[in-house]
C-alpha positions in Angstrom: 20.6 38.2 -55.1 18.6 37.8 -58.3 17.2 40.9 -60.0 14.4 42.8 -58.2 11.1 42.6 -59.9 8.7 45.5 -60.8 5.1 44.6 -60.1 1.9 46.6 -60.5 -0.9 45.3 -58.2 -4.3 46.3 -59.6 -7.3 46.1 -57.2 -10.7 47.7 -56.7 -10.3 48.0 -53.0 -7.4 48.3 -50.5 -7.2 48.7 -46.7 -7.2 51.3 -45.2 -8.5 53.4 -48.1 -11.5 51.3 -49.2 -13.0 48.0 -48.1 -16.0 45.7 -48.6 -14.3 42.4 -47.7 -11.1 40.3 -47.7 -9.9 41.6 -51.1 -9.0 44.9 -49.4 -6.9 43.1 -46.7 -5.0 41.0 -49.3 -4.4 44.2 -51.4 -2.7 45.8 -48.5 -0.9 42.9 -46.8 0.5 41.1 -49.9 2.2 44.1 -51.5 3.7 45.1 -48.2 5.2 41.5 -47.8 6.5 41.5 -51.4 8.1 44.9 -50.9 9.8 43.7 -47.7 11.4 41.0 -49.7 13.3 43.6 -51.8 11.0 44.0 -54.9 9.4 47.1 -56.2 5.6 46.8 -56.1 3.1 49.6 -56.6 -0.7 49.5 -56.2 -3.3 51.2 -58.4 -7.0 51.5 -57.4 -9.9 53.8 -58.0 -10.1 57.0 -55.9 -13.6 56.8 -54.4 -15.2 60.0 -52.9 -14.6 58.9 -49.3 -10.8 58.6 -49.8 -10.1 62.1 -48.5 -7.1 64.1 -49.7 -6.1 65.4 -46.3 -6.8 62.3 -44.3 -4.7 60.1 -46.6 -2.2 62.7 -47.7 -2.9 62.3 -51.4 -0.8 64.3 -53.8 -1.0 64.9 -57.5 1.5 63.2 -59.8 2.9 66.1 -61.9 3.1 64.2 -65.3 -0.3 62.8 -65.0 -2.8 65.6 -64.9 -5.3 64.2 -67.4 -5.6 60.8 -68.8 -8.1 60.3 -71.7 -10.1 57.0 -71.6 -12.6 56.0 -74.3 -15.8 54.4 -72.9 -18.5 53.8 -75.5 -19.2 56.8 -77.6 -17.5 59.2 -75.2 -13.9 59.9 -73.9 -13.7 60.6 -70.2 -10.7 62.0 -68.4 -9.0 60.6 -65.3 -6.5 62.1 -62.9 -4.0 60.3 -60.8 -3.1 61.0 -57.2 -0.7 59.1 -55.0 0.0 58.1 -51.4 1.8 55.4 -49.5 0.9 52.4 -47.4 3.4 52.5 -44.5 5.1 49.4 -43.4 7.8 50.2 -40.8 10.9 50.3 -43.1 9.2 50.0 -46.5 6.6 52.2 -48.0 4.4 50.9 -50.8 3.3 53.5 -53.3 -0.3 53.6 -54.2 -1.9 55.4 -57.2 -5.5 56.5 -57.2 -7.3 56.8 -60.6 -9.8 59.6 -60.1 -12.9 60.3 -62.1 -15.7 62.0 -60.2 -18.4 60.8 -62.5 -17.6 57.2 -62.0 -15.9 57.1 -58.5 -17.2 60.2 -56.7 -19.8 58.2 -54.9 -20.5 57.0 -51.4 -20.2 53.3 -52.2 -17.7 51.0 -54.0 -19.9 48.7 -56.1 -23.4 49.6 -54.8 -25.3 52.5 -53.3 -25.3 52.4 -49.5 -28.8 53.8 -49.5 -30.5 51.2 -51.9 -28.0 48.3 -51.4 -28.2 47.8 -55.2 -25.3 47.6 -57.6 -24.6 50.8 -59.6 -26.1 50.4 -63.0 -23.0 51.6 -64.7 -20.5 49.3 -63.0 -19.6 48.0 -66.5 -18.5 51.5 -67.6 -16.8 52.2 -64.3 -14.5 49.2 -64.6 -14.0 49.5 -68.3 -12.8 53.0 -67.5 -10.6 51.7 -64.7 -9.0 48.8 -66.8 -8.0 51.1 -69.7 -7.2 53.9 -67.3 -4.6 51.7 -65.6 -2.8 51.0 -68.9 -3.0 54.7 -70.0 -1.5 55.7 -66.6 1.4 53.3 -67.1 2.0 54.9 -70.6 2.5 58.3 -68.9 4.3 57.1 -65.7 7.7 56.2 -67.3 7.7 53.1 -65.1 7.3 49.6 -66.7 6.3 46.7 -64.5 7.5 43.2 -65.3 4.2 41.8 -63.9 0.7 43.3 -63.8 -1.1 41.5 -61.0 -4.9 41.8 -61.5 -7.5 40.9 -58.9 -11.1 39.8 -59.5 -13.6 40.7 -62.2 -13.1 44.5 -61.8 -9.7 44.1 -63.3 -10.5 41.2 -65.7 -10.4 43.3 -68.9 -6.7 44.4 -68.5 -5.2 41.1 -69.8 -7.6 41.3 -72.8 -6.6 44.9 -73.6 -2.9 44.0 -73.4 -3.3 41.2 -75.9 -5.4 43.3 -78.4 -5.6 47.1 -78.4 -2.2 47.5 -76.6 -0.3 44.6 -78.2 1.9 46.8 -80.3 2.8 49.3 -77.5 6.6 48.9 -77.0 6.1 49.6 -73.2 4.0 46.4 -72.8 6.0 44.0 -75.0 7.6 42.1 -72.1 4.8 42.6 -69.5 3.1 39.5 -68.2 -0.2 39.2 -66.3 -1.4 37.3 -63.3 -5.1 37.2 -62.6 -6.2 36.2 -59.1 -9.7 35.0 -58.4 -10.7 35.6 -54.8 -14.2 34.3 -55.2 -15.8 32.7 -58.3 -19.3 33.8 -57.2 -18.6 37.4 -58.3 -18.1 37.6 -62.0 -19.1 41.0 -63.4 -21.8 39.9 -65.8 -23.1 42.5 -68.2 -25.0 42.7 -71.5 -23.7 42.6 -75.1 -24.2 46.4 -75.2 -21.6 46.7 -72.4 -19.1 44.8 -74.6 -19.5 47.4 -77.3 -18.6 50.2 -74.7 -15.2 48.4 -74.1 -13.9 48.9 -77.7 -12.4 45.4 -77.6 -12.3 43.7 -81.0 -15.8 42.5 -82.1 -14.6 38.9 -82.7 -13.9 38.5 -78.9 -17.6 38.3 -78.2 -17.7 34.5 -78.6 -17.7 31.4 -76.4 -13.9 31.2 -76.9 -13.5 34.9 -75.8 -15.4 37.2 -73.4 -18.9 35.8 -73.8 -20.6 33.4 -71.3 -24.2 32.4 -71.5 -24.9 35.3 -73.9 -23.4 38.0 -71.7 -20.2 39.9 -71.4 -18.3 38.3 -68.4 -15.4 40.3 -67.0 -14.2 37.4 -64.8 -14.2 35.0 -67.8 -12.3 37.7 -69.8 -9.5 37.6 -67.2 -9.4 33.8 -67.1 -9.1 33.6 -70.9 -6.5 36.3 -71.5 -4.2 36.3 -68.4 -0.9 34.6 -68.7 -1.3 32.9 -65.4 -4.3 32.5 -63.1 -4.1 32.1 -59.3 -6.7 31.6 -56.6 -6.4 31.7 -52.9 -5.9 28.0 -51.9 -4.8 24.8 -53.6 -8.1 23.0 -52.8 -10.2 25.8 -54.2 -8.1 25.8 -57.4 -9.0 22.1 -57.8 -12.7 22.6 -56.9 -13.4 25.4 -59.4 -12.2 23.1 -62.2 -14.1 20.1 -61.2 -17.3 21.2 -59.4 -19.6 23.4 -61.5 -21.4 24.8 -58.4 -18.2 26.0 -56.9 -16.9 27.0 -60.4 -20.1 29.0 -60.9 -20.6 28.0 -64.5 -17.0 28.4 -65.6 -15.5 25.1 -64.4 -15.2 23.7 -68.0 -13.2 26.8 -69.0 -11.0 26.7 -65.9 -10.2 23.0 -66.5 -8.8 23.9 -70.0 -6.4 26.3 -68.2 -5.4 23.9 -65.4 -1.7 24.0 -66.3 -1.7 27.9 -65.8 -3.8 27.8 -62.6 -2.1 27.9 -59.2 -3.5 27.9 -55.6 -1.6 30.1 -53.1 -3.1 30.4 -49.7 -3.6 33.9 -48.3 -1.7 34.9 -45.3 -2.9 36.8 -42.2 -1.6 40.1 -40.9 0.2 39.0 -37.7 0.8 42.6 -36.8 -3.0 42.8 -36.1 -3.9 39.2 -35.3 -1.5 37.9 -32.7 -2.6 37.2 -29.1 0.7 38.3 -27.6 0.4 41.9 -29.1 -3.4 42.3 -29.3 -4.7 45.4 -27.6 -8.3 44.5 -28.1 -8.3 41.4 -25.8 -8.6 41.2 -22.1 -5.2 39.6 -21.4 -2.4 38.9 -23.9 -0.9 35.5 -24.1 1.1 33.0 -26.2 1.6 29.2 -26.4 3.7 29.3 -23.2 1.0 31.3 -21.2 -2.2 29.6 -22.2 -3.7 30.1 -18.7 -4.1 33.8 -19.7 -6.3 32.7 -22.6 -8.9 31.5 -20.1 -9.1 35.0 -18.7 -10.3 36.1 -22.1 -12.9 33.3 -22.0 -14.2 34.4 -18.7 -14.3 38.1 -19.9 -16.4 36.9 -22.9 -18.8 34.9 -20.6 -19.2 37.8 -18.3 -19.8 40.3 -21.1 -22.9 38.3 -22.2 -23.9 37.1 -18.7 -23.6 33.4 -19.9 -23.8 30.5 -17.5 -20.6 30.4 -15.4 -21.8 27.8 -12.9 -19.6 25.1 -14.4 -16.7 24.7 -16.8 -18.1 24.3 -20.4 -16.4 24.8 -23.8 -17.2 28.1 -25.5 -17.9 28.0 -29.2 -17.4 31.1 -31.3 -18.6 32.0 -34.9 -17.8 35.2 -36.9 -18.9 35.8 -40.5 -21.6 36.6 -43.0 -24.8 34.9 -42.0 -25.5 33.3 -45.4 -25.9 29.8 -46.7 -22.5 29.8 -48.4 -20.9 30.2 -44.9 -22.9 27.3 -43.5 -25.2 29.2 -41.2 -28.2 27.3 -42.5 -26.5 24.1 -41.3 -25.9 25.6 -37.9 -29.5 26.9 -37.7 -30.8 23.3 -38.5 -29.0 21.8 -35.5 -28.7 24.8 -33.1 -31.2 23.2 -30.7 -29.2 20.0 -30.7 -26.0 22.0 -30.0 -27.7 23.9 -27.2 -28.6 20.6 -25.5 -24.9 19.8 -25.2 -22.7 21.2 -22.4 -21.5 24.2 -24.4 -21.8 28.0 -24.6 -21.9 29.8 -27.9 -21.2 33.4 -29.0 -22.0 34.4 -32.5 -21.0 37.7 -34.3 -22.7 37.8 -37.6 -25.4 39.3 -39.9 -26.9 38.7 -43.3 -29.9 36.6 -44.3 -33.0 38.0 -42.5 -34.6 34.7 -41.9 -31.5 33.2 -40.4 -31.1 36.3 -38.2 -34.7 35.8 -36.9 -33.9 32.1 -36.2 -30.8 32.9 -34.1 -32.6 35.8 -32.3 -35.3 33.2 -31.2 -32.5 30.9 -30.0 -31.0 33.7 -28.0 -34.4 34.2 -26.3 -34.8 30.5 -25.7 -31.3 29.9 -24.3 -30.2 33.4 -22.8 -27.6 31.8 -20.5 -26.0 29.6 -23.3 -26.3 31.6 -26.5 -25.2 35.2 -27.3 -25.9 36.8 -30.6 -24.5 40.2 -31.9 -25.8 41.2 -35.3 -23.3 43.2 -37.3 -19.6 43.5 -37.0 -17.4 44.8 -34.2 -13.7 44.6 -34.6 -12.9 44.6 -30.8 -15.5 41.9 -30.1 -14.1 39.8 -33.1 -10.7 39.8 -31.4 -12.2 38.8 -28.0 -14.2 36.0 -29.6 -11.0 34.6 -31.2 -9.1 34.9 -27.9 -11.9 33.7 -25.6 -13.4 30.8 -27.5 -12.3 27.2 -27.1 -13.7 26.2 -30.5 -14.3 28.2 -33.6 -17.2 26.9 -35.8 -16.8 27.6 -39.5 -18.8 25.1 -41.6 -18.7 26.9 -44.9 -20.4 25.2 -47.9 -17.4 26.5 -49.9 -14.6 28.8 -48.9 -12.0 30.1 -51.4 -9.5 30.7 -48.6 -11.0 31.9 -45.3 -9.1 33.9 -42.7 -10.9 33.2 -39.4 -9.8 29.6 -39.2 -6.2 30.9 -39.4 -6.8 33.6 -36.8 -8.4 30.9 -34.6 -5.3 28.7 -34.8 -3.1 31.6 -34.1 -5.1 32.3 -30.9 -5.1 28.6 -29.8 -8.8 28.4 -30.6 -9.5 25.0 -32.2 -11.5 25.2 -35.5 -14.3 22.9 -36.7 -14.5 23.3 -40.5 -16.0 21.7 -43.6 -13.2 20.2 -45.7 -13.5 22.6 -48.6 -11.2 25.2 -50.3 -8.8 27.0 -48.0 -10.4 25.4 -44.9 -9.2 22.0 -46.1 -5.7 23.3 -47.0 -5.1 25.1 -43.7 -6.7 22.8 -41.0 -5.2 19.4 -40.2 -7.9 17.0 -39.0 -7.3 15.6 -35.5 -6.6 11.9 -35.7 -5.5 11.2 -32.1 -2.1 11.1 -30.4 -1.9 14.9 -30.1 -1.7 15.3 -33.9 -3.8 17.8 -35.9 -4.9 21.5 -35.6 -8.7 21.1 -35.7 -11.6 19.0 -36.7 -13.0 18.5 -40.2 -16.2 17.0 -41.6 -16.3 15.9 -45.2 -19.9 15.4 -46.2 -21.8 18.7 -46.2 -24.8 17.8 -44.0 -26.2 18.5 -40.5 -25.5 14.9 -39.2 -21.8 15.1 -40.1 -21.5 18.6 -38.6 -23.2 17.5 -35.3 -21.0 14.3 -35.1 -17.9 16.4 -35.6 -18.9 18.9 -32.8 -19.5 15.9 -30.5 -16.1 14.4 -31.5 -14.4 17.6 -30.6 -16.2 17.9 -27.3 -15.0 14.4 -26.3 -11.4 15.4 -26.9 -12.0 18.7 -25.0 -12.6 16.5 -22.0 -8.9 15.4 -22.2 -7.2 18.7 -21.3 -3.6 17.7 -22.1 -4.6 16.4 -25.5 -6.6 19.5 -26.2 -3.6 21.7 -25.3 -1.5 19.8 -27.8 -4.0 20.7 -30.6 -4.1 24.3 -29.4 -0.3 24.5 -29.5 -0.1 22.8 -32.9 -2.3 25.5 -34.4 -0.4 28.3 -32.7 2.9 26.9 -34.2 1.6 27.1 -37.8 3.1 29.8 -40.1 0.2 31.7 -41.8 2.3 34.8 -42.3 2.1 36.8 -45.6 5.9 36.3 -45.8 5.3 32.7 -46.8 2.6 33.6 -49.4 4.7 36.5 -50.8 7.6 34.1 -51.5 5.3 31.8 -53.5 4.0 34.8 -55.5 7.6 36.0 -56.2 8.6 32.5 -57.4 5.5 32.4 -59.6 6.3 35.8 -61.1 9.9 34.7 -61.9 8.7 31.5 -63.6 6.2 33.4 -65.8 8.9 35.8 -66.9 11.1 32.9 -68.0 8.4 31.5 -70.3 
């Protein structure tokens, strides 16, 4: 076997300690999968107030009592605590960088009370970026790769190539910077740049500046050795489509040779219908009749029309334009005129919420809406639906279409990003795992729903599509192997 790698995985949130979205799931699942393949991987993340010492069994690291970190005109002090993410045989060590002034709050990026970003997010993540490198200096452990994630870690590659370039510890270290969503960039003023202590000449269009501001995501893109994102299609789109590239597509196209798309995996210890304790009846590809018991449980739960057999559509996700809920809202009356039932678990845009609440009142026996998020209901919708509707305008990776296929629920998706990479369009003869539409408009979406409903009327053909999806390998093991190969290739350069 080739030499085991040492990897430091840097992230601003990680399940089960802190979470606002999919980044937290990736930051837990990917390191566990890499560790299980025989490599040493450790995680570092901020220690937010709600990460309790007793609950998560945090302990001090003896050598690392105080870490000085300059931010602007002051030097702040960080402490490091440690715990583990358990994974049957392998435990992944996680370090928590602790500073009460910056991280001793109830939210991660914004105040839960005001729903507004913290005004000092620039300082908080300047402190985190330099604090990570200062922690490594004291740990006595040198990673081969520092794997950074999203704008909150974007300054680390820049620090390594400037202020820390002469540190012997970091001479051979290489960086990977993963973009989970281009829409979030960490954009701050020129004054924020001065707080970073990065060399003044970096504030230029070739460096950290974008449209007159200090851009943390751009910094990571410019200075990382290698950039990844969470699907092959999204990697192409962010270079060629300025809307999806969110103003940085030109820069990304100059780094195309260093940009790789690796599709996220799903945690199949949580999302697997044969082991799922949240659903009404467990099943697999050989026992699909039990899937229909979940469908009937879902219909009964919301007192939907059970007078005849109709396909049940499910949707789960943020109710925002990016996720395609405006398209659904535009044709929801047309959908309700079809022989279908629909269960939606979502929340977000207030106008869209109102629209779907009206639809629920108008079609109480055909449409059920739950505003918010409910883990148990999410599992039952995946298990009980026949069709999963996910018409995102753009989608870096997406997980629900993979959960759906795992559960034998056939996805209808817009052919963008990870949706295009993971769903194979049905072309007849039992081939394909779902249905895709290519032009982002209401007519195409409605036509694709109607196309799927025609195939649903052919039960044997439909079962083939279900089983095709259930046979797909969306495990983190596959993604982890791709990352390990990438790390090895970077180290050879």
